[in-house]
C-alpha positions as a Python dict, from the first residue, in 0.01 Angstrom:
ca = {
    (1, 'X'): (0, 0, 0),
    (2, 'X'): (306, -138, 178),
    (3, 'X'): (308, -293, 525),
    (4, 'X'): (518, 4, 641),
    (5, 'X'): (244, 246, 537),
    (6, 'X'): (-47, 43, 672),
    (7, 'X'): (129, -19, 1004),
    (8, 'X'): (203, 352, 1035),
    (9, 'X'): (-156, 449, 965),
    (10, 'X'): (-279, 194, 1218),
    (11, 'X'): (-39, 329, 1482),
    (12, 'X'): (-150, 690, 1431),
    (13, 'X'): (-520, 617, 1460),
    (14, 'X'): (-544, 309, 1681),
    (15, 'X'): (-255, 313, 1928),
    (16, 'X'): (-392, 579, 2164),
    (17, 'X'): (-189, 864, 2015),
    (18, 'X'): (-517, 1041, 1937),
    (19, 'X'): (-793, 1050, 2199),
    (20, 'X'): (-1083, 873, 2028),
    (21, 'X'): (-1311, 829, 2330),
    (22, 'X'): (-1606, 1065, 2275),
    (23, 'X'): (-1666, 1073, 2652),
    (24, 'X'): (-1321, 1216, 2719),
    (25, 'X'): (-1305, 1595, 2770),
    (26, 'X'): (-1006, 1600, 2534),
    (27, 'X'): (-1172, 1394, 2260),
    (28, 'X'): (-987, 1465, 1936),
    (29, 'X'): (-666, 1588, 2098),
    (30, 'X'): (-333, 1446, 1982),
    (31, 'X'): (-36, 1367, 2204),
    (32, 'X'): (314, 1488, 2128),
    (33, 'X'): (475, 1145, 2160),
    (34, 'X'): (467, 800, 2315),
    (35, 'X'): (750, 730, 2557),
    (36, 'X'): (847, 367, 2506),
    (37, 'X'): (1057, 359, 2824),
    (38, 'X'): (789, 494, 3058),
    (39, 'X'): (499, 342, 2864),
    (40, 'X'): (298, 664, 2845),
    (41, 'X'): (189, 944, 2614),
    (42, 'X'): (311, 1297, 2668),
    (43, 'X'): (125, 1627, 2659),
    (44, 'X'): (-168, 1700, 2429),
    (45, 'X'): (-46, 1932, 2157),
    (46, 'X'): (-280, 2171, 1971),
    (47, 'X'): (-40, 2235, 1681),
    (48, 'X'): (-7, 1862, 1615),
    (49, 'X'): (-384, 1827, 1639),
    (50, 'X'): (-400, 2075, 1349),
    (51, 'X'): (-175, 1845, 1146),
    (52, 'X'): (-394, 1550, 1242),
    (53, 'X'): (-707, 1724, 1109),
    (54, 'X'): (-526, 1780, 779),
    (55, 'X'): (-411, 1417, 774),
    (56, 'X'): (-767, 1297, 835),
    (57, 'X'): (-889, 1519, 551),
    (58, 'X'): (-616, 1382, 325),
    (59, 'X'): (-708, 1023, 406),
    (60, 'X'): (-1080, 1087, 368),
    (61, 'X'): (-1020, 1204, 12),
    (62, 'X'): (-840, 877, -57),
    (63, 'X'): (-1061, 630, 128),
    (64, 'X'): (-1397, 803, 185),
    (65, 'X'): (-1399, 660, 538),
    (66, 'X'): (-1642, 862, 749),
    (67, 'X'): (-1443, 783, 1065),
    (68, 'X'): (-1174, 1025, 949),
    (69, 'X'): (-1429, 1307, 921),
    (70, 'X'): (-1576, 1223, 1260),
    (71, 'X'): (-1234, 1239, 1423),
    (72, 'X'): (-1133, 1556, 1236),
    (73, 'X'): (-1450, 1731, 1351),
    (74, 'X'): (-1384, 1627, 1710),
    (75, 'X'): (-1029, 1757, 1684),
    (76, 'X'): (-1146, 2089, 1541),
    (77, 'X'): (-1397, 2132, 1824),
    (78, 'X'): (-1123, 2056, 2079),
    (79, 'X'): (-898, 2320, 1923),
    (80, 'X'): (-1168, 2585, 1927),
    (81, 'X'): (-1248, 2502, 2290),
    (82, 'X'): (-883, 2575, 2371),
    (83, 'X'): (-883, 2892, 2162),
    (84, 'X'): (-1199, 3024, 2326),
    (85, 'X'): (-1081, 2935, 2677),
    (86, 'X'): (-736, 3091, 2645),
    (87, 'X'): (-801, 3353, 2373),
    (88, 'X'): (-534, 3186, 2164),
    (89, 'X'): (-374, 2858, 2062),
    (90, 'X'): (-143, 2767, 2348),
    (91, 'X'): (142, 2518, 2309),
    (92, 'X'): (-1, 2243, 2527),
    (93, 'X'): (-247, 2180, 2807),
    (94, 'X'): (-5, 2001, 3040),
    (95, 'X'): (-69, 2134, 3392),
    (96, 'X'): (286, 2045, 3498),
    (97, 'X'): (409, 2344, 3298),
    (98, 'X'): (168, 2635, 3365),
    (99, 'X'): (389, 2875, 3167),
    (100, 'X'): (263, 2705, 2848),
    (101, 'X'): (-78, 2856, 2913),
    (102, 'X'): (57, 3211, 2920),
    (103, 'X'): (163, 3227, 2555),
    (104, 'X'): (-24, 3171, 2229),
    (105, 'X'): (177, 3103, 1915),
    (106, 'X'): (131, 3246, 1566),
    (107, 'X'): (278, 2944, 1390),
    (108, 'X'): (63, 2696, 1582),
    (109, 'X'): (-245, 2905, 1510),
    (110, 'X'): (-168, 2897, 1138),
    (111, 'X'): (-133, 2518, 1142),
    (112, 'X'): (-465, 2482, 1323),
    (113, 'X'): (-632, 2720, 1077),
    (114, 'X'): (-500, 2512, 789),
    (115, 'X'): (-645, 2200, 946),
    (116, 'X'): (-987, 2363, 970),
    (117, 'X'): (-969, 2487, 611),
    (118, 'X'): (-868, 2141, 490),
    (119, 'X'): (-1170, 1998, 671),
    (120, 'X'): (-1394, 2272, 530),
    (121, 'X'): (-1281, 2183, 177),
    (122, 'X'): (-1453, 1846, 228),
    (123, 'X'): (-1752, 1932, 447),
    (124, 'X'): (-1831, 2285, 324),
    (125, 'X'): (-1944, 2346, 682),
    (126, 'X'): (-1990, 2721, 736),
    (127, 'X'): (-1915, 2696, 1110),
    (128, 'X'): (-1578, 2534, 1040),
    (129, 'X'): (-1500, 2815, 795),
    (130, 'X'): (-1599, 3079, 1052),
    (131, 'X'): (-1370, 2917, 1308),
    (132, 'X'): (-1083, 2911, 1060),
    (133, 'X'): (-1141, 3281, 989),
    (134, 'X'): (-1138, 3350, 1364),
    (135, 'X'): (-794, 3188, 1393),
    (136, 'X'): (-664, 3368, 1085),
    (137, 'X'): (-788, 3706, 1206),
    (138, 'X'): (-602, 3644, 1533),
    (139, 'X'): (-290, 3547, 1341),
    (140, 'X'): (-306, 3854, 1115),
    (141, 'X'): (-246, 4071, 1422),
    (142, 'X'): (95, 3906, 1462),
    (143, 'X'): (215, 4005, 1115),
    (144, 'X'): (418, 4323, 1089),
    (145, 'X'): (399, 4565, 791),
    (146, 'X'): (711, 4413, 632),
    (147, 'X'): (565, 4061, 650),
    (148, 'X'): (771, 3932, 942),
    (149, 'X'): (570, 3737, 1197),
    (150, 'X'): (587, 3794, 1571),
    (151, 'X'): (614, 3446, 1724),
    (152, 'X'): (370, 3466, 2016),
    (153, 'X'): (121, 3671, 2214),
    (154, 'X'): (161, 3720, 2588),
    (155, 'X'): (-196, 3639, 2686),
    (156, 'X'): (-197, 3848, 3002),
    (157, 'X'): (-106, 4168, 2816),
    (158, 'X'): (-245, 4075, 2470),
    (159, 'X'): (84, 4192, 2319),
    (160, 'X'): (288, 4008, 2057),
    (161, 'X'): (651, 3955, 2137),
    (162, 'X'): (962, 3746, 2082),
    (163, 'X'): (1236, 3609, 2305),
    (164, 'X'): (1580, 3455, 2276),
    (165, 'X'): (1484, 3182, 2524),
    (166, 'X'): (1435, 2917, 2256),
    (167, 'X'): (1441, 2907, 1876),
    (168, 'X'): (1063, 2896, 1819),
    (169, 'X'): (1010, 3213, 2024),
    (170, 'X'): (1205, 3417, 1768),
    (171, 'X'): (1115, 3544, 1423),
    (172, 'X'): (1242, 3282, 1183),
    (173, 'X'): (1220, 3113, 848),
    (174, 'X'): (960, 2872, 989),
    (175, 'X'): (703, 3154, 983),
    (176, 'X'): (702, 3153, 603),
    (177, 'X'): (470, 2852, 631),
    (178, 'X'): (205, 3072, 796),
    (179, 'X'): (122, 3202, 448),
    (180, 'X'): (-62, 2879, 364),
    (181, 'X'): (-396, 2932, 546),
    (182, 'X'): (-402, 3293, 426),
    (183, 'X'): (-378, 3172, 67),
    (184, 'X'): (-636, 2901, 130),
    (185, 'X'): (-881, 3156, 267),
    (186, 'X'): (-800, 3394, -19),
    (187, 'X'): (-905, 3127, -268),
    (188, 'X'): (-1241, 3110, -90),
    (189, 'X'): (-1303, 3476, -8),
    (190, 'X'): (-1099, 3653, -279),
    (191, 'X'): (-1000, 3917, -23),
    (192, 'X'): (-693, 4088, -166),
    (193, 'X'): (-541, 4168, 172),
    (194, 'X'): (-492, 3795, 232),
    (195, 'X'): (-284, 3730, -79),
    (196, 'X'): (-94, 4056, -32),
    (197, 'X'): (-4, 3965, 325),
    (198, 'X'): (89, 3611, 223),
    (199, 'X'): (326, 3744, -42),
    (200, 'X'): (483, 3983, 209),
    (201, 'X'): (549, 3687, 437),
    (202, 'X'): (698, 3482, 154),
    (203, 'X'): (910, 3764, 16),
    (204, 'X'): (1102, 3755, 343),
    (205, 'X'): (1273, 3436, 227),
    (206, 'X'): (1549, 3673, 115),
    (207, 'X'): (1617, 3758, 480),
    (208, 'X'): (1687, 3395, 564),
    (209, 'X'): (1822, 3215, 257),
    (210, 'X'): (2198, 3182, 217),
    (211, 'X'): (2374, 3190, -118),
    (212, 'X'): (2416, 2811, -109),
    (213, 'X'): (2037, 2764, -81),
    (214, 'X'): (2017, 2681, 289),
    (215, 'X'): (1798, 2881, 528),
    (216, 'X'): (1923, 3038, 848),
    (217, 'X'): (1694, 2948, 1135),
    (218, 'X'): (1682, 3322, 1219),
    (219, 'X'): (1801, 3620, 1022),
    (220, 'X'): (2108, 3690, 1234),
    (221, 'X'): (2277, 3353, 1276),
    (222, 'X'): (2473, 3090, 1087),
    (223, 'X'): (2267, 2812, 1244),
    (224, 'X'): (2062, 2600, 1003),
    (225, 'X'): (1779, 2377, 1119),
    (226, 'X'): (1645, 2132, 861),
    (227, 'X'): (1297, 2130, 1016),
    (228, 'X'): (1244, 2506, 1003),
    (229, 'X'): (1401, 2519, 657),
    (230, 'X'): (1146, 2260, 545),
    (231, 'X'): (865, 2476, 683),
    (232, 'X'): (996, 2767, 476),
    (233, 'X'): (1005, 2556, 160),
    (234, 'X'): (652, 2427, 225),
    (235, 'X'): (521, 2782, 249),
    (236, 'X'): (704, 2896, -64),
    (237, 'X'): (595, 2595, -266),
    (238, 'X'): (231, 2646, -167),
    (239, 'X'): (262, 3016, -248),
    (240, 'X'): (407, 2928, -589),
    (241, 'X'): (102, 2711, -660),
    (242, 'X'): (-123, 3015, -608),
    (243, 'X'): (86, 3309, -730),
    (244, 'X'): (313, 3137, -986),
    (245, 'X'): (594, 3367, -874),
    (246, 'X'): (908, 3209, -1016),
    (247, 'X'): (1139, 3334, -742),
    (248, 'X'): (947, 3123, -490),
    (249, 'X'): (1006, 2809, -693),
    (250, 'X'): (1369, 2901, -755),
    (251, 'X'): (1421, 2946, -382),
    (252, 'X'): (1272, 2601, -317),
    (253, 'X'): (1493, 2439, -577),
    (254, 'X'): (1806, 2598, -433),
    (255, 'X'): (1713, 2478, -85),
    (256, 'X'): (1635, 2125, -201),
    (257, 'X'): (1957, 2110, -400),
    (258, 'X'): (2142, 2204, -81),
    (259, 'X'): (1958, 1923, 99),
    (260, 'X'): (2054, 1680, -177),
    (261, 'X'): (2421, 1775, -141),
    (262, 'X'): (2409, 1710, 235),
    (263, 'X'): (2267, 1357, 232),
    (264, 'X'): (2499, 1134, 432),
    (265, 'X'): (2598, 774, 364),
    (266, 'X'): (2310, 634, 570),
    (267, 'X'): (2058, 840, 371),
    (268, 'X'): (2003, 1099, 645),
    (269, 'X'): (2045, 1475, 656),
    (270, 'X'): (2147, 1622, 993),
    (271, 'X'): (1883, 1823, 1175),
    (272, 'X'): (2132, 2092, 1279),
    (273, 'X'): (2421, 2264, 1104),
    (274, 'X'): (2665, 2502, 1279),
    (275, 'X'): (2518, 2399, 1614),
    (276, 'X'): (2630, 2183, 1906),
    (277, 'X'): (2342, 1932, 1900),
    (278, 'X'): (2380, 1631, 1673),
    (279, 'X'): (2059, 1469, 1557),
    (280, 'X'): (1905, 1280, 1265),
    (281, 'X'): (1531, 1331, 1306),
    (282, 'X'): (1231, 1173, 1134),
    (283, 'X'): (1018, 1484, 1086),
    (284, 'X'): (1242, 1698, 857),
    (285, 'X'): (1340, 1398, 645),
    (286, 'X'): (973, 1313, 588),
    (287, 'X'): (913, 1678, 499),
    (288, 'X'): (1201, 1680, 248),
    (289, 'X'): (1072, 1362, 81),
    (290, 'X'): (736, 1529, 22),
    (291, 'X'): (895, 1848, -106),
    (292, 'X'): (1127, 1669, -347),
    (293, 'X'): (837, 1466, -487),
    (294, 'X'): (626, 1779, -539),
    (295, 'X'): (910, 1972, -700),
    (296, 'X'): (988, 1686, -936),
    (297, 'X'): (620, 1692, -1034),
    (298, 'X'): (639, 2065, -1110),
    (299, 'X'): (951, 2020, -1320),
    (300, 'X'): (826, 1697, -1479),
    (301, 'X'): (1162, 1545, -1398),
    (302, 'X'): (1328, 1281, -1183),
    (303, 'X'): (1592, 1521, -1057),
    (304, 'X'): (1541, 1419, -696),
    (305, 'X'): (1442, 1053, -738),
    (306, 'X'): (1776, 906, -626),
    (307, 'X'): (1777, 1135, -321),
    (308, 'X'): (1418, 1045, -238),
    (309, 'X'): (1505, 675, -243),
    (310, 'X'): (1794, 732, -2),
    (311, 'X'): (1579, 938, 236),
    (312, 'X'): (1297, 682, 236),
    (313, 'X'): (1544, 404, 315),
    (314, 'X'): (1671, 610, 608),
    (315, 'X'): (1330, 681, 762),
    (316, 'X'): (1255, 309, 771),
    (317, 'X'): (1548, 275, 1012),
    (318, 'X'): (1341, 485, 1254),
    (319, 'X'): (1014, 292, 1217),
    (320, 'X'): (911, 66, 1504),
    (321, 'X'): (816, -281, 1382),
    (322, 'X'): (716, -462, 1701),
    (323, 'X'): (444, -683, 1847),
    (324, 'X'): (326, -399, 2075),
    (325, 'X'): (34, -201, 1930),
    (326, 'X'): (148, 100, 2135),
    (327, 'X'): (456, 123, 1915),
    (328, 'X'): (418, -93, 1604),
    (329, 'X'): (431, 119, 1289),
    (330, 'X'): (514, 451, 1452),
    (331, 'X'): (834, 645, 1395),
    (332, 'X'): (1091, 713, 1661),
    (333, 'X'): (1182, 1079, 1692),
    (334, 'X'): (1551, 1064, 1610),
    (335, 'X'): (1898, 925, 1637),
    (336, 'X'): (2099, 1152, 1865),
    (337, 'X'): (2473, 1169, 1928),
    (338, 'X'): (2578, 1070, 2279),
    (339, 'X'): (2952, 1130, 2315),
    (340, 'X'): (3078, 911, 2028),
    (341, 'X'): (2776, 684, 1980),
    (342, 'X'): (2451, 734, 1791),
    (343, 'X'): (2146, 629, 1995),
    (344, 'X'): (1778, 600, 1906),
    (345, 'X'): (1554, 815, 2124),
    (346, 'X'): (1285, 597, 2281),
    (347, 'X'): (1002, 834, 2193),
    (348, 'X'): (765, 773, 1904),
    (349, 'X'): (696, 1111, 1750),
    (350, 'X'): (348, 1224, 1644),
    (351, 'X'): (420, 1493, 1387),
    (352, 'X'): (708, 1302, 1229),
    (353, 'X'): (476, 1005, 1186),
    (354, 'X'): (201, 1224, 1037),
    (355, 'X'): (447, 1375, 788),
    (356, 'X'): (582, 1029, 705),
    (357, 'X'): (230, 899, 637),
    (358, 'X'): (183, 1145, 353),
    (359, 'X'): (542, 1108, 233),
    (360, 'X'): (503, 730, 201),
    (361, 'X'): (168, 756, 26),
    (362, 'X'): (309, 993, -234),
    (363, 'X'): (624, 785, -269),
    (364, 'X'): (432, 462, -325),
    (365, 'X'): (185, 629, -565),
    (366, 'X'): (437, 856, -735),
    (367, 'X'): (306, 804, -1089),
    (368, 'X'): (-53, 883, -992),
    (369, 'X'): (-12, 1215, -814),
    (370, 'X'): (9, 1566, -957),
    (371, 'X'): (153, 1882, -812),
    (372, 'X'): (-169, 2080, -858),
    (373, 'X'): (-375, 1838, -652),
    (374, 'X'): (-118, 1719, -400),
    (375, 'X'): (11, 2063, -294),
    (376, 'X'): (-338, 2135, -158),
    (377, 'X'): (-299, 1844, 84),
    (378, 'X'): (45, 1918, 223),
    (379, 'X'): (38, 1978, 598),
}
């Protein structure tokens, strides 16, 4: 593997991004980012810890290194401690923002459930499976009869709700990804309600997808967010692998073709369209690389290969290659537009780096991967 990949993997697991001290109360928790300016990590993030469990499971399959399983188990125990304490997966445990502890999120819960199910696929541990089912049963309460997903529960009232305060508190295309743990559990339990609900969630792609293939962030706006669109494609592509419903694959192809047509000269795709913020972020580009590779594998084609090469070249412009082990190998969050100048944000981003790890592995081992096996590992 390349130096870029190995440095990235080392940063994720050895820089302090993940709490690896077994004596720490938050052993297994993953920080949101490292602030290079202030030389510190920011709040511990349950959703990202779910991604980390999946990444550990992915790497264990490749390397058979028991340390990945040990860390993934610690992370899963940390998540369940949070779930049991708060009766839901809250956004973060940062005491400086107590409001975070008042809401539990459906999307975050789905990501954590997927992490547990990925770990269970390796360990076959019945307790891990029971915990995943506990999270999924909680999440099922957020799904309405038409398959739309209520974004969060107000923990004081135990009622699901949505708000216009911020984009992730509204029903949106991102929630299509919540189908994945339902389909994973269906493959284990064969409970028909799980696949039926998953298909209801996925069928709502028609509420969000524009004629040109792009996805509206919500169903009543012209705003497009590349990150949430990527979540939608991930859910649809996973659902296609289970159901073989052609309209899911067609939707993914249309969305990826739209992405391909919006690659800029530097190899980036803007994070936002029809919105005031200007950003070129690591996390959606890493997601799109993975999705283009998987779709090319389905089609047995190189339709997206030129685009993939451009996107990979761009993400390297966001990788920190330094002598400081707190930063070396990690990926900065984004370039952002400040008046007329593009600047690099001095925060190394956890989930973008986790997505990039898998994207680079698949990119560098393109000839050896298959859709059927690799789609199971996407996180």
